[in-house]
C-alpha positions as CSV (number, residue, x, y, z in Angstrom):
1,M,-3.2,8.8,-21.0
2,K,-6.5,6.6,-21.5
3,I,-8.5,5.0,-18.2
4,H,-9.5,2.0,-18.0
5,T,-12.2,0.9,-15.6
6,L,-12.2,-2.7,-15.0
7,D,-15.0,-4.5,-13.0
8,L,-13.7,-7.4,-11.1
9,E,-17.4,-9.3,-11.0
10,F,-16.2,-9.3,-6.7
11,Q,-18.2,-13.0,-5.8
12,G,-20.0,-13.0,-9.2
13,L,-21.7,-9.3,-8.8
14,D,-21.2,-6.6,-11.4
15,H,-20.2,-2.8,-10.3
16,S,-19.0,-4.1,-6.8
17,I,-15.2,-3.5,-6.9
18,A,-13.2,-1.9,-9.5
19,V,-9.8,-1.3,-10.1
20,F,-8.6,1.4,-13.2
21,L,-5.7,0.6,-15.8
22,L,-4.1,3.4,-16.9
23,E,-2.4,2.9,-20.5
24,H,0.1,5.4,-21.9
25,P,2.4,4.6,-24.7
26,S,5.4,3.8,-22.4
27,G,3.4,1.3,-20.5
28,L,0.9,0.2,-18.0
29,A,0.1,1.1,-14.4
30,L,-3.1,-0.1,-12.0
31,V,-5.0,2.3,-9.7
32,E,-6.2,0.0,-6.9
33,C,-5.5,-4.0,-8.0
34,G,-7.9,-5.9,-6.0
35,P,-8.6,-8.8,-4.2
36,A,-6.4,-11.8,-4.7
37,S,-9.8,-13.7,-5.2
38,T,-10.5,-11.9,-8.2
39,L,-7.3,-11.8,-9.9
40,P,-8.7,-14.7,-12.6
41,H,-11.0,-12.2,-13.5
42,L,-8.8,-8.7,-13.8
43,D,-6.4,-10.7,-15.6
44,D,-9.3,-11.6,-18.2
45,A,-10.3,-7.9,-18.2
46,I,-6.4,-6.8,-19.0
47,R,-6.3,-9.4,-21.4
48,Q,-9.3,-8.0,-23.0
49,K,-8.0,-4.6,-23.4
50,G,-5.3,-6.2,-25.1
51,F,-2.4,-6.2,-22.8
52,N,-0.3,-9.1,-20.9
53,P,-1.2,-8.6,-17.2
54,N,2.5,-9.2,-16.6
55,D,3.4,-5.9,-18.4
56,I,1.9,-3.9,-15.4
57,Q,4.9,-1.7,-13.9
58,T,3.1,-0.2,-11.2
59,V,0.3,-0.6,-8.4
60,F,-1.2,2.4,-6.8
61,L,-2.9,1.9,-3.7
62,S,-5.2,4.4,-2.3
63,H,-5.2,1.7,1.1
64,I,-4.4,-1.6,2.1
65,H,-8.2,-2.9,2.8
66,F,-8.1,-6.3,0.9
67,D,-10.9,-5.0,-1.9
68,H,-8.1,-2.3,-2.6
69,A,-5.0,-4.0,-1.9
70,G,-5.3,-8.0,-1.2
71,A,-4.1,-8.7,-4.7
72,A,-1.0,-6.2,-4.6
73,W,1.7,-9.1,-3.5
74,V,1.1,-10.6,-7.0
75,W,1.7,-7.7,-9.0
76,A,5.2,-7.3,-6.9
77,E,6.1,-10.6,-7.7
78,R,5.3,-10.3,-10.9
79,G,7.9,-7.1,-11.5
80,A,5.6,-4.1,-10.2
81,D,6.2,-1.3,-8.0
82,I,3.8,-0.9,-5.6
83,W,3.0,2.9,-3.9
84,V,1.3,2.5,-0.5
85,H,0.7,5.1,2.3
86,P,3.8,4.7,5.1
87,K,1.8,3.6,7.9
88,G,0.6,0.5,5.2
89,L,3.6,0.0,4.0
90,P,4.9,-2.4,6.9
91,H,1.4,-4.2,6.5
92,L,1.8,-5.4,3.2
93,A,5.8,-6.3,3.8
94,A,4.4,-8.5,6.5
95,P,1.0,-9.2,6.0
96,E,0.4,-11.8,9.0
97,R,-1.2,-9.3,11.8
98,L,-3.8,-8.2,8.7
99,Y,-4.9,-11.2,7.5
100,N,-5.1,-12.8,10.6
101,S,-7.3,-10.1,12.4
102,A,-9.7,-10.6,9.1
103,R,-9.5,-14.2,9.7
104,Q,-11.4,-13.6,12.7
105,I,-14.0,-11.0,11.2
106,Y,-14.7,-13.5,7.9
107,G,-13.6,-17.0,9.5
108,D,-14.4,-19.6,6.8
109,A,-14.8,-17.4,4.2
110,M,-12.0,-15.5,4.7
111,D,-10.6,-17.5,1.4
112,R,-13.1,-17.2,-0.8
113,L,-13.9,-13.7,-0.3
114,W,-10.2,-12.0,-0.3
115,G,-8.0,-15.2,-1.5
116,E,-4.5,-15.3,-0.3
117,M,-2.4,-12.5,0.9
118,R,1.9,-12.5,0.9
119,P,4.6,-10.5,2.2
120,I,5.7,-7.9,-0.5
121,P,9.6,-7.4,-0.9
122,M,10.7,-3.8,0.3
123,D,12.8,-3.3,-2.9
124,R,9.2,-3.7,-4.2
125,L,7.3,-1.4,-2.0
126,H,7.3,2.7,-1.9
127,A,5.6,5.1,0.6
128,P,5.1,8.9,-0.5
129,E,5.3,11.9,1.2
130,H,2.0,14.0,1.3
131,G,1.9,16.0,-1.6
132,Q,4.8,14.1,-2.9
133,S,4.6,13.8,-7.4
134,V,5.6,10.5,-8.6
135,D,6.3,10.4,-12.4
136,L,4.1,8.0,-14.4
137,F,5.6,8.1,-17.6
138,G,6.5,11.2,-18.0
139,M,2.8,12.9,-15.8
140,P,3.0,13.6,-12.5
141,M,1.0,11.0,-10.0
142,V,1.0,13.0,-6.6
143,A,-0.2,11.7,-3.5
144,H,-2.7,13.2,-1.3
145,Y,-3.0,12.1,2.1
146,T,-6.7,11.6,2.8
147,P,-6.9,10.1,6.4
148,G,-10.5,9.2,7.0
149,H,-12.0,5.8,6.1
150,A,-8.5,4.5,6.7
151,I,-5.5,6.6,8.7
152,H,-3.4,4.9,5.7
153,H,-5.5,6.4,2.4
154,I,-4.2,8.1,-0.6
155,A,-6.0,9.8,-3.1
156,W,-3.8,9.6,-6.3
157,Q,-4.2,12.8,-8.6
158,L,-3.1,12.2,-12.2
159,G,-1.4,15.4,-14.1
160,E,-2.2,19.2,-12.9
161,G,-4.8,21.6,-13.2
162,A,-8.2,21.5,-14.9
163,G,-7.4,18.2,-16.9
164,S,-6.2,16.1,-14.2
165,V,-8.1,13.1,-12.9
166,V,-8.2,12.3,-8.8
167,F,-8.4,8.4,-7.9
168,T,-10.2,8.6,-4.8
169,G,-10.2,5.3,-3.3
170,D,-13.0,5.0,-0.3
171,V,-13.2,9.0,0.5
172,A,-15.4,10.2,-2.1
173,G,-19.0,8.7,-3.1
174,V,-18.1,5.2,-4.8
175,R,-19.4,4.6,-8.7
176,I,-18.5,2.1,-11.4
């Protein structure tokens, strides 16, 4: 599995928000998807790697904050399955309360910063149990509940043993 780090150029800044594109001969997946406001940058970054954004099959979210999951609805509309903590799943299925709460903080800057957020159909949403292994192109992707930054936080472990990679979201130091 090849892992590409894609910079979303959030608000015109380099190295602020990134996602991971997982490339396998059997398909493509994302870890995180960023906010809807950065979708044009993400689509371009995927194309620059030689892929069609519509070919993303799965999105793994560490948590539902807008910088990590704001555009998840777009990927679901394009046919991807979305994996999210069970406590975050209802907020992606019906994001109105989450969105309106954030709008109270960001006010008129909400759309510019984060973009739109729409409901995701339940048949596209999946909530793993702690320690559950999800098959990703024949490799295990294990969900580790890691509350702290958010009660609905998951660190995703790709592979097993010394050769595994852990996508920590916001529970470890951040580096692009």
